[in-house]
C-alpha positions in Angstrom: -2.9 -26.0 0.6 -2.7 -26.2 5.3 -1.7 -30.0 5.0 2.0 -28.9 2.8 2.3 -25.1 3.5 1.5 -23.5 7.4 -1.0 -20.4 6.1 -0.7 -17.2 7.9 -3.7 -16.5 6.8 -5.9 -15.2 3.9 -5.4 -11.3 1.7 -8.0 -10.4 -0.3 -8.1 -7.4 -3.0 -11.2 -6.9 -4.0 -13.2 -3.7 -5.9 -15.5 -1.6 -4.3 -16.1 0.4 -1.2 -14.3 -1.7 0.8 -14.6 -2.0 5.2 -11.2 -2.8 5.7 -13.0 -3.1 10.0 -16.0 -4.8 8.6 -14.8 -7.1 5.6 -18.2 -6.4 3.9 -18.1 -4.7 0.8 -20.4 -1.1 -0.3 -20.9 0.8 -3.0 -22.5 -0.1 -6.5 -21.2 -2.4 -8.6 -21.2 -4.5 -12.1 -20.9 -7.6 -9.2 -24.3 -7.1 -6.7 -23.5 -10.6 -5.1 -20.4 -9.4 -3.3 -22.0 -6.9 -1.2 -23.3 -7.6 2.2 -21.9 -9.9 3.6 -18.8 -10.2 5.9 -16.1 -11.6 4.1 -13.1 -11.6 6.6 -16.0 -13.4 9.1 -17.1 -16.3 5.9 -13.1 -16.5 5.1 -11.9 -17.5 8.6 -15.1 -19.7 8.8 -14.4 -21.7 6.2 -11.1 -22.4 6.2 -10.2 -21.9 9.8 -7.4 -18.8 9.3 -7.0 -15.0 9.9 -8.4 -13.4 6.6 -8.4 -9.7 5.8 -9.5 -7.3 2.4 -8.8 -4.0 0.9 -9.7 -2.5 -2.1 -8.0 -3.3 -5.4 -6.1 0.1 -5.8 -5.6 0.6 -2.2 -4.0 -2.8 -2.0 -1.9 -1.8 -5.6 -0.9 1.1 -2.9 0.3 -0.7 0.0 3.0 -3.0 -1.9 4.0 0.1 -3.9 5.0 1.3 -0.7 6.5 -1.7 0.9 8.6 -3.2 -2.1 8.0 -1.1 -5.6 8.5 2.3 -6.7 7.3 3.9 -3.3 9.7 2.3 -0.7 10.9 4.2 2.4 7.6 7.0 1.3 5.5 8.1 3.6 3.5 9.8 1.6 2.0 8.8 -1.9 -0.9 8.8 -4.2 -1.1 6.0 -6.8 -3.5 6.7 -10.0 -4.7 3.6 -11.9 -5.8 4.4 -15.3 -8.1 2.0 -17.4 -11.5 1.6 -18.7 -12.2 4.4 -16.0 -9.7 6.0 -13.3 -9.0 4.5 -9.5 -6.9 5.2 -6.9 -5.7 5.6 -3.4 -3.7 8.1 -0.8 -1.3 6.7 1.5 -0.3 9.8 4.1 2.2 8.8 6.9 2.1 5.3 5.9 -1.9 4.6 5.8 -4.3 4.2 3.4 -6.8 7.0 3.9 -9.6 5.5 3.3 -12.4 8.4 3.6 -15.8 9.3 5.9 -17.7 7.3 2.8 -14.5 5.4 1.7 -13.9 6.9 -1.4 -10.7 8.2 -0.5 -8.8 8.2 -4.2 -11.6 7.8 -6.4 -10.7 10.0 -8.3 -12.4 9.3 -11.6 -15.4 11.2 -9.9 -13.8 14.9 -9.7 -15.1 17.2 -12.2 -13.6 17.4 -15.1 -14.9 19.6 -18.7 -14.9 17.9 -21.4 -14.4 19.3 -25.4 -17.9 20.8 -25.5 -17.4 22.9 -22.1 -20.0 20.3 -20.2 -19.5 18.9 -17.2 -17.6 15.2 -16.8 -15.8 13.4 -14.1 -11.9 13.1 -14.8 -12.8 8.8 -15.6 -14.7 10.1 -19.0 -12.1 12.5 -19.9 -8.6 10.7 -19.2 -9.1 7.3 -18.9 -7.3 4.8 -21.8 -11.8 4.7 -23.2 -11.8 8.2 -23.4 -9.8 9.0 -26.8 -10.4 5.1 -27.5 -14.6 5.8 -27.9 -13.1 9.4 -29.3 -12.1 7.6 -31.8 -14.8 4.5 -31.7 -17.2 7.3 -32.8 -15.2 8.7 -35.9 -14.7 5.0 -37.1 -18.1 3.3 -36.5 -17.0 1.0 -39.4 -13.8 -0.1 -36.9 -14.0 -1.9 -33.6 -11.2 0.3 -31.7 -9.5 -0.6 -28.4 -6.3 1.2 -27.4 -3.4 -0.3 -28.5 -5.0 0.3 -32.4 -5.3 4.1 -31.8 -1.6 4.1 -30.7 -0.1 2.2 -33.8 -2.7 4.4 -35.9 -1.5 7.7 -34.3 2.3 6.4 -35.4 1.0 6.0 -38.6 0.0 9.3 -39.2 -3.8 9.5 -38.3 -3.9 13.0 -37.3 -7.9 12.2 -35.5 -5.9 9.2 -33.2 -2.8 12.0 -32.4 -5.4 14.8 -31.3 -7.2 12.4 -29.2 -4.2 10.7 -27.2 -3.0 14.1 -27.1 -6.3 15.3 -25.8 -5.8 12.3 -22.9 -2.2 13.1 -22.5 -2.8 17.1 -20.9 -6.4 15.8 -19.2 -4.4 13.0 -16.9 -1.7 16.1 -16.2 -4.6 18.2 -15.1 -5.8 16.0 -12.8 -2.3 15.0 -11.6 -1.2 18.3 -11.2 -5.3 19.2 -9.3 -4.4 15.9 -7.0 -0.9 17.4 -6.0 -1.2 20.6 -5.0 -4.6 18.8 -2.6 -3.0 15.3 -0.9 1.0 17.6 -1.6 2.0 13.8 -2.0 5.5 12.4 -2.1 5.1 10.6 -5.2 2.7 9.9 -8.0 2.7 6.3 -9.4 0.5 5.4 -12.1 -0.7 1.7 -12.9 -2.7 0.4 -15.0 -2.1 -1.1 -19.3 -1.6 1.9 -20.8 1.4 3.2 -17.9 3.8 -0.1 -20.1 3.6 2.2 -22.8 7.5 2.8 -23.8 7.7 7.0 -23.0 4.7 6.5 -21.2 6.0 8.7 -18.2 7.8 11.3 -20.3 4.9 12.2 -22.3 2.2 12.7 -19.2 5.9 14.2 -17.2 6.0 17.0 -21.2 2.2 17.4 -20.0 2.0 18.4 -16.2 5.4 20.7 -17.0 3.3 22.9 -19.5 0.4 22.9 -16.6 3.3 24.3 -14.2 4.3 27.0 -16.3 0.3 28.3 -18.2 -0.4 28.3 -13.9 2.9 29.7 -12.6 2.4 32.6 -14.6 -1.0 33.7 -14.3 -0.7 32.9 -10.4 2.3 34.5 -10.1 3.3 32.0 -7.8 5.5 29.2 -7.6 3.4 25.9 -8.5 4.9 22.0 -7.9 5.8 20.0 -11.0 4.4 16.7 -9.6 6.7 13.9 -9.1 5.5 11.0 -10.9 6.6 7.4 -11.9 5.1 3.9 -13.4 4.0 1.0 -10.8 6.5 -1.7 -10.2 4.4 -4.4 -9.9 1.8 -3.5 -12.6 -0.5 -6.7 -12.6 0.7 -8.1 -9.7 0.2 -5.8 -7.8 -3.0 -6.2 -6.7 -1.7 -9.7 -5.1 1.1 -9.2 -3.8 -1.0 -5.7 -1.7 -3.5 -7.9 -0.3 -0.5 -9.2 1.0 0.9 -6.5 3.5 -3.0 -5.7 3.7 -2.9 -9.1 6.0 1.3 -8.6 7.6 -0.2 -5.3 9.1 -3.3 -7.4 10.6 -0.7 -10.2 11.9 2.2 -9.0 13.6 4.0 -10.8 10.3 3.9 -12.7 7.2 6.3 -14.3 4.5 6.0 -13.4 0.8 8.0 -14.3 -1.8 7.4 -11.8 -5.1 9.4 -12.5 -8.1 11.4 -15.3 -6.5 12.7 -13.2 -3.6 11.5 -13.4 0.3 10.3 -10.7 1.8 9.4 -10.9 5.8 6.5 -7.9 6.3 
């Protein structure tokens, strides 16, 4: 590629607790091989170009901040809802990594399950939360999120109840995030965010919670400003380039046929 093009650098989007200064990925994951070395040092040594690395959810947030649904904003939160829940916090245009590199790890927030037992936001409000419930109810079949929604639309009451609980739990977590960080916008990502009516259903649940809390607290509470992200599955890679541009003076990037100088 260096023989054909001028390479500005290499941007990497990675899972785990990424130390952007050292290039080392900490914590634990299903990919133990990524932990330990300084990836920026290894990549720069191997390819002879500047390298940067950042957590994948943080990369997605940077993409939305630079070119997507949060463009022009300074304070935003990105929540990705998939098999678990992750995300990113941006304050004054900068990713907040946190002391232990756990900034944006919303999935670890405490919630209660339907039995009142201690649980987490990931366990109660990820896409797998309602799939697991239905799989347990109908173990003779194989279930996924698409099938649960399809059966709910056909009138399956158990599926409809599981989806309703999912939206309420997701709204509850988002409400809490809003009143801790108070961002301008909370963007939602993950495959489920593509579903038609996803944001509208979530807004209704948020309004329901806001009404209950406001009446109980006898005070005004904020209805979170939510939307879905722009770049979907491309957000991580675009964000990796944005992150690289923040460590270099300028990077040229082509997104969906449009050229951008970052």
